[in-house]
N, C-alpha and C positions, 0 to 999 in steps of 0.2 A: 275374638278376632277384630271387635268392634274398634279399639284403640289403635290397632295397627292399619286399619282400614280408613281411619279418619286422616292419616299423613297423606300428603300429596303423592301420586305415582309419578309425577315428573315436576317441571316447573311451575311453580305457583307465582302468577302475575297479579299483583295488587292490582284493586279496582280502579284506583287513581292511575294506574300506569297503562291500563289497556287503551289501544289505539287501533286504527286501521292500519296505520305503517308498522307498528310492533307485529300485528298478527300476519301481516304480508311478509314481513323480514323471517319470522320464527316458523310460519307454517305454509303460507300460500305460495312463497317463491320456492320451497322444496317441492310442493305438488307441481309445479310449472317446471321444474328442472328434471323431476322424476315422475313421468307420466303414471306411472302404477302405484304411487302413494294413494293411500286410502285415507282421506280426511273425516274423521268421525265427531259430530257433536252428541253430546249426552246430556239431555236437560233442556227444558224449555227456554229458560233464560238466556243459557249458552247459545242455541240455536237462533234466538231472536238477535242477539248480539251480534252475531255473524252476519245475519242477514242485513242488520241496520249498516255494518260496514261494507256491504257488497259482497260479501262472499257466501257461495252455497257450498255447504260440505257435501261429500260422497254419501253419507250416512247420519242421518238424523235419527236419535232416539228421544222420544218426548212421550209425556204422561198427561200433559194440560194440566198440571199442578205445579204450582210454585212456591215453595216453604209452606207446604201443606195447605194452600190456598187453591180453589179450583180456578182455572182460567181458561179463556177461548182458546180453540185449536189454531195453532200458528197456519196461516196461509200455506198452502203446497202449490209450487210452481210446475211440478212434474207431473207424469200421469198417475192417473188412478192404479195400473196395475204395477206401480212403483211403490205402493202403500201396502206394509205388510201390518199385521197385528199380533199382538200376544197379551196374555195376563201373566202379572209377575207380581209376587207379594213384596211387601215392604220388608228390606233386610234381607232378602233372599234372591235365589235365581231359580226360575221354574224351568222345568223339562219343555215346557211350551216355548218359553223364551229361547232357550238353547236352540231349540229346532228352528224358530224364525231367523235366529242369527247363522244358522247353517245354510238356510236358504239365501241368505244375503251373502255369505261367503262364497257359494256357488256361483252367485250371480257376479260377484266382483272377480272371481278367478276367470270368466270368460270375458269381463268388460271392467277393468279397473276403473274407467271413467264414469260407470252407472250412479245414478241419483237415486236413492232408496231412502225412505221414511219407515222407522217401526214406531207404531203408535201403541203405548203400553196402557193397559188397563191395570192400575196398582202403581207400582213405583220402578223406576228405570235406574235409579243411582248406582246399584251394583253390577249392571249389564256393563260398565266399563270395563271390568275385569275381562270376560271373554272377549268383548270386541278387540282388546289389545293382544290378549293371549292366542287367539284363534283365528282372527282374519288373515287373509293370505297375503304375505309380503309386508311392506313397511306400512304402519298405521300410525297416524298422528292423531290422537284423541284427545278433545278438549271437553271439561265439565267444569261445573261450578264449585267453588269452596265457599261454602255458606259464610257470609259476613266478611270474606276475605278477598276473594277475586277469582280468576280463572286458572284452572290446571291445564298445561300442555303437555300430554305425555306421549313421548315417542317409543313405538313399539321396540326400535334398537336399543333402547336402555332401560326399558319398563316390562319388557315380555316376560323376563324370567321371574321378577316378582309377581305379576299377575297370575302366571302358571302357578306359582307355588301356593298362592293364596288360593286358587281354586282347587288345586290338590288337597289342600287341608280341609276345603269345605267338602271334598268328595267328587268334584266334577274333573274328569280327566281330559276331556276333548269335546269337540262338538260332534 
């Protein structure tokens, strides 16, 4: 599945085209118009970039590693009870990660405006799939495409593909 998973799950925005106004138009204006949209950032640099532009996603999934190089944990502006933890292997999706995402899903079902952070010990890359496939309602997930830019994946167009990948891996639901 590696070649298939290397393809962007949504729109690839080239590094040189990324801007605050582009993210506002493509992501955060939708969040403002539809209060129950969950905006997720997967990856340390993606999360950091959003914060540099003044945006805070509903769900941050980070591992304190960027391109296999350890980095310091990003500052968190939310409460400590809004931080969840999970172990997740490189190139995989652990049962523990799925359980943590299930907790996030239950919180978002009650409050779609919640702000949560998942700190992963291991690697967070493939967690984009269950975030898009299983979070309640509409999800706009952003993640880095190494050496190219940022992918903006909307569950309205990506949920079916993510669900299919997860079924192929053997994961049916949260």
